[in-house]
C-alpha positions as CSV (number, residue, x, y, z in Angstrom):
1,M,-3.8,3.9,-35.6
2,R,-6.6,6.5,-35.9
3,D,-6.6,10.0,-34.7
4,I,-7.2,10.1,-30.4
5,R,-7.2,12.6,-28.0
6,V,-5.1,12.1,-25.2
7,A,-4.5,13.4,-22.0
8,T,-1.4,13.4,-19.5
9,V,-1.3,14.4,-15.7
10,Q,0.7,15.2,-13.1
11,F,0.2,15.6,-9.3
12,Q,1.7,15.1,-5.9
13,H,1.0,12.1,-4.6
14,A,0.5,11.5,-0.2
15,A,2.5,8.8,0.6
16,G,1.2,5.6,1.3
17,D,-2.6,7.1,0.9
18,K,-4.0,5.4,-1.7
19,A,-7.7,6.6,-1.0
20,Y,-6.5,10.4,-1.4
21,N,-4.4,9.3,-4.4
22,F,-7.5,7.6,-6.4
23,G,-9.4,10.5,-5.4
24,R,-7.0,12.6,-7.3
25,I,-7.5,10.1,-10.3
26,V,-11.0,10.2,-10.4
27,H,-10.7,13.9,-10.4
28,F,-8.9,13.9,-13.2
29,V,-10.6,11.5,-15.4
30,T,-13.7,13.3,-14.8
31,E,-12.3,16.4,-16.1
32,A,-10.8,14.7,-19.0
33,A,-13.9,12.9,-19.9
34,R,-15.7,16.3,-20.1
35,E,-12.9,16.6,-22.8
36,R,-13.8,13.6,-24.5
37,V,-10.6,12.0,-24.1
38,E,-9.9,8.7,-24.7
39,M,-6.4,7.8,-23.3
40,I,-4.8,9.1,-20.0
41,A,-1.6,8.4,-18.6
42,F,-0.7,9.1,-14.7
43,P,2.5,8.9,-12.6
44,E,4.7,6.3,-11.7
45,M,3.7,4.7,-8.4
46,C,1.3,7.7,-7.8
47,L,-1.2,5.1,-6.0
48,T,0.9,4.4,-3.2
49,G,3.6,6.8,-2.9
50,Y,7.0,6.6,-4.4
51,W,10.2,8.0,-2.7
52,H,9.4,7.2,1.2
53,V,9.3,3.5,0.3
54,R,12.7,3.0,0.3
55,K,12.4,3.7,4.1
56,L,10.1,1.1,4.9
57,S,10.1,-2.1,6.8
58,P,10.3,-5.0,4.9
59,A,6.7,-5.7,6.1
60,A,5.6,-2.5,5.6
61,F,6.9,-2.3,2.1
62,E,5.1,-5.7,1.0
63,A,1.9,-4.7,3.0
64,L,1.6,-1.5,0.7
65,A,1.2,-4.0,-2.4
66,E,-1.2,-5.5,-3.8
67,P,-2.7,-8.1,-6.6
68,V,-3.3,-7.3,-10.2
69,P,-5.9,-7.8,-11.5
70,D,-7.8,-8.6,-8.4
71,G,-6.4,-6.1,-5.6
72,P,-9.0,-3.4,-5.0
73,S,-6.9,-0.5,-6.8
74,T,-7.0,-2.6,-10.4
75,R,-10.8,-3.3,-9.9
76,D,-11.4,0.5,-9.2
77,L,-9.4,1.3,-12.3
78,L,-11.5,-0.9,-14.3
79,E,-14.6,0.3,-12.6
80,L,-13.7,3.9,-13.9
81,S,-12.2,3.1,-16.7
82,R,-16.2,1.3,-18.1
83,E,-17.7,4.4,-16.9
84,H,-16.1,6.9,-18.7
85,G,-14.9,4.8,-22.0
86,M,-11.9,5.7,-21.3
87,T,-8.4,3.7,-21.3
88,I,-6.7,5.1,-17.5
89,G,-3.0,3.9,-16.6
90,A,-1.6,4.5,-12.9
91,G,1.2,3.1,-11.1
92,L,1.5,1.3,-8.1
93,L,3.2,-1.7,-6.2
94,E,2.2,-4.8,-7.8
95,R,2.1,-8.2,-5.4
96,A,3.2,-11.5,-7.7
97,P,1.3,-14.7,-7.2
98,P,2.3,-17.5,-6.0
99,P,5.3,-19.3,-6.7
100,D,6.9,-15.5,-7.3
101,G,5.5,-13.8,-4.7
102,G,7.6,-10.6,-5.6
103,V,6.6,-6.9,-5.0
104,Y,7.6,-4.7,-8.5
105,N,6.8,-1.0,-9.0
106,A,4.4,-1.8,-12.0
107,Y,1.8,0.4,-13.7
108,V,-1.6,-1.1,-14.8
109,V,-3.3,0.5,-17.7
110,A,-7.2,-0.2,-17.6
111,M,-9.2,-0.6,-21.0
112,P,-13.0,0.0,-21.0
113,D,-13.7,-2.9,-22.6
114,G,-13.1,-4.7,-19.1
115,T,-9.5,-5.4,-20.4
116,W,-6.1,-4.8,-18.6
117,A,-2.4,-5.2,-19.0
118,V,0.5,-4.5,-16.4
119,H,4.1,-3.5,-16.7
120,R,6.8,-4.0,-14.6
121,K,9.5,-1.9,-14.1
122,L,12.5,-3.2,-15.9
123,H,15.4,-0.9,-14.0
124,V,14.4,-0.7,-10.5
125,F,16.1,0.9,-7.0
126,E,13.2,2.0,-5.0
127,H,13.7,-0.7,-2.5
128,P,16.2,-3.2,-1.2
129,N,13.2,-5.7,-1.9
130,I,11.9,-4.8,-4.5
131,C,12.2,-7.0,-8.0
132,A,13.2,-6.2,-11.5
133,G,10.4,-7.1,-14.3
134,N,12.0,-8.9,-17.3
135,R,9.5,-8.1,-20.2
136,Y,8.2,-5.5,-22.4
137,T,4.9,-4.6,-22.6
138,V,2.6,-3.8,-25.7
139,F,-0.5,-4.4,-26.2
140,D,-3.5,-3.7,-28.3
141,T,-6.6,-1.4,-27.2
142,P,-10.1,-1.1,-28.1
143,H,-9.3,2.6,-29.7
144,G,-7.8,0.8,-32.6
145,C,-4.0,1.8,-31.3
146,R,-0.9,-0.1,-29.9
147,V,0.1,1.0,-27.1
148,G,3.1,0.4,-24.9
149,V,4.7,1.0,-21.5
150,L,8.0,1.9,-19.9
151,I,8.3,3.4,-16.3
152,C,10.8,6.0,-15.7
153,Y,14.6,4.9,-15.5
154,D,13.4,2.3,-18.1
155,N,13.4,5.2,-20.3
156,N,17.1,6.0,-19.8
157,I,18.3,3.3,-21.4
158,V,17.9,3.0,-25.7
159,E,17.1,-0.3,-26.3
160,N,14.5,-0.6,-24.1
161,A,12.1,1.9,-26.0
162,R,13.8,0.5,-29.4
163,A,12.6,-2.9,-28.5
164,T,8.6,-1.5,-27.4
165,A,8.4,0.3,-31.0
166,L,10.0,-3.0,-32.2
167,L,6.9,-4.7,-30.6
168,G,4.7,-2.8,-32.6
169,A,4.0,0.4,-30.3
170,E,2.9,3.5,-31.8
171,I,2.1,5.6,-28.4
172,L,4.4,5.0,-25.6
173,L,2.9,5.6,-21.8
174,A,6.6,7.3,-19.9
175,P,5.2,7.4,-16.2
176,H,7.5,9.0,-14.0
177,Q,8.6,10.3,-10.8
178,T,11.8,12.5,-11.5
179,G,13.4,15.7,-11.6
180,G,14.9,17.6,-8.7
181,C,17.1,14.2,-8.3
182,D,21.0,14.9,-7.3
183,S,22.4,13.1,-9.9
184,L,26.4,11.8,-9.5
185,S,26.9,13.5,-13.1
186,P,28.1,17.2,-12.4
187,R,25.8,18.2,-15.8
188,G,23.0,16.2,-14.5
189,M,19.6,16.4,-12.4
190,K,20.6,18.5,-9.1
191,P,18.1,19.1,-6.2
192,I,15.4,21.5,-6.6
193,D,16.0,24.9,-4.2
194,L,13.5,24.4,-1.4
195,A,13.2,27.9,-0.7
196,V,12.0,28.9,-4.3
197,W,9.7,26.0,-3.8
198,A,8.2,27.1,-0.7
199,A,8.2,30.6,-2.3
200,R,6.4,29.5,-5.7
201,H,3.1,31.6,-4.8
202,E,4.8,34.9,-4.1
203,D,7.3,34.3,-7.0
204,P,5.8,32.1,-9.6
205,A,8.7,32.7,-12.1
206,A,11.6,31.9,-10.1
207,C,10.1,28.6,-9.5
208,E,9.3,28.1,-13.1
209,A,12.5,28.8,-13.9
210,E,13.6,26.4,-11.4
211,L,11.5,23.7,-12.3
212,C,11.8,24.0,-16.3
213,G,16.0,24.8,-16.0
214,P,18.5,21.7,-15.6
215,K,17.1,20.4,-12.6
216,G,13.9,19.5,-14.6
217,R,12.6,19.7,-18.2
218,A,16.4,20.8,-19.4
219,W,17.2,17.6,-18.6
220,L,14.3,16.1,-20.1
221,M,15.0,17.8,-23.2
222,R,18.4,16.3,-23.7
223,W,16.8,12.8,-24.5
224,L,13.0,12.3,-23.8
225,P,12.4,13.8,-27.5
226,S,14.7,11.5,-29.1
227,R,12.6,8.3,-27.7
228,A,9.8,9.4,-29.3
229,H,11.9,10.6,-32.8
230,D,14.2,7.6,-33.3
231,N,11.3,5.1,-32.9
232,G,8.7,6.4,-34.4
233,M,5.9,6.7,-31.4
234,F,4.0,9.1,-29.7
235,L,4.8,9.7,-25.9
236,L,2.8,10.6,-23.1
237,F,4.9,11.9,-20.2
238,S,3.3,12.1,-16.8
239,N,5.5,13.0,-13.9
240,G,4.8,14.0,-9.9
241,I,5.1,17.5,-8.9
242,G,6.2,19.1,-5.7
243,P,7.7,17.2,-2.4
244,D,8.3,13.8,-2.7
245,D,9.8,13.3,0.7
246,D,13.1,14.6,0.5
247,E,13.4,15.3,-3.3
248,I,11.0,17.8,-5.2
249,R,9.3,16.6,-8.4
250,T,9.4,18.9,-11.8
251,G,6.1,18.0,-13.2
252,N,6.2,18.9,-17.2
253,A,3.4,16.9,-18.1
254,M,3.9,16.4,-21.9
255,V,3.0,14.8,-25.2
256,L,5.4,14.4,-27.8
257,D,4.7,13.7,-31.5
258,P,7.0,10.9,-33.6
259,Y,9.0,13.9,-34.8
260,G,10.0,14.6,-31.1
261,D,8.1,17.6,-31.1
262,V,6.1,18.6,-27.7
263,I,2.5,19.2,-28.7
264,A,1.2,19.7,-25.5
265,E,2.9,20.6,-22.0
266,S,2.1,21.8,-18.7
267,R,4.0,24.4,-16.9
268,A,2.1,24.6,-13.9
269,L,3.4,24.4,-10.2
270,G,1.1,22.1,-9.1
271,D,-1.7,19.4,-9.9
272,D,-1.8,19.2,-13.9
273,M,-3.5,17.9,-17.2
274,V,-2.8,18.4,-20.8
275,V,-4.6,17.3,-23.3
276,A,-3.7,16.7,-27.0
277,D,-4.7,15.1,-30.5
278,L,-3.1,13.1,-31.7
279,D,-2.8,12.5,-35.7
280,A,-2.2,9.4,-36.7
281,S,-1.2,10.3,-40.1
282,V,2.0,11.6,-39.1
283,L,3.6,8.2,-37.9
284,P,4.0,6.2,-41.2
285,T,6.3,9.0,-42.8
286,S,7.7,10.0,-39.4
287,S,11.9,9.3,-39.4
288,G,11.5,6.6,-36.6
289,R,9.2,4.7,-39.2
290,R,11.4,5.0,-41.5
291,W,14.6,4.1,-39.5
292,L,13.0,1.2,-38.5
293,R,12.7,-0.2,-42.0
294,A,16.1,0.6,-43.1
295,R,17.6,-1.5,-39.8
296,R,20.1,-4.3,-40.3
297,P,19.6,-6.9,-37.6
298,E,22.8,-9.4,-39.0
299,L,24.8,-6.0,-37.7
300,Y,23.4,-5.6,-34.2
301,E,24.9,-8.9,-32.5
302,S,27.1,-6.8,-30.1
303,L,24.0,-5.7,-28.8
304,T,23.3,-8.6,-27.2
305,R,26.8,-9.3,-25.8
306,P,27.7,-8.6,-22.4
307,T,30.5,-6.2,-21.9
308,G,31.6,-6.9,-18.6
309,Q,30.4,-3.3,-17.4
310,E,26.7,-3.6,-16.7
311,R,25.9,-3.1,-13.3
312,E,22.5,-3.7,-11.3
313,T,20.3,-0.6,-11.7
314,R,20.4,0.5,-7.7
315,R,24.0,0.6,-7.6
316,V,23.8,2.8,-10.5
317,R,21.1,5.2,-8.9
318,F,23.0,5.5,-5.6
319,G,26.8,5.8,-6.8
320,E,27.9,2.2,-5.5
């Protein structure tokens, strides 16, 4: 890997309005190009909208999806990528070609040489008809770095981050729509106070405290840095911000280094982008890289043996 300048974005998408959402992507890519950014990450399902889809009829849900790479959103991302010489990651609903034909929560990464990659979320719950991905996504880029993608809940499962690192990922794109969820855990996330959000312009300090407390950033900091640290990867966390159907996303776009330290982050109460320079020299000697080399795979058979306690993510998310 070589040194590279990256950016990650938080923005409030419009439900089902791909034209508006792509316009926000164009805005931030244009701003990033002025700062000589080579790679930029946008949130999960930011092109299609996110939390409203669980209420859509099967027909409306499928109508929102489009093929990759032949659909209009991927074509637009590839053109934007070529125009600015920048790798761009953004989330949408993908309709797989026959004979599969399923709809996936997907993340497209468009690269300036015309190549592309797509990750299908492994742990899904966004709609009764959504399909779960069944593979990890790690690929080389024209920028001299190897990149992996895990979408939102995928990052909660420690095995996914380790598997991605073992496939050679040096940078992990971690697009989310999180914060402000009503977690089943008494010490997990809880909904953001709507009155505090509504008064964010009059009392920004109170709103920042709400978004950065245990309902948002503080929850992330319990586990997100360990995904970078334990596996020796840079991590680009992107997220929604503000109202998303009946939940409020908490933003906190950030870049972490392979030691799990936050090297750039946003505390903005609205759409925002942060830029960071990744120093490739810290990768080889990071704790996570040394720990990867110290592994003893012959001991890990139990990691792939079902315990009987596994539950499909939809049931976990909604407490069934």
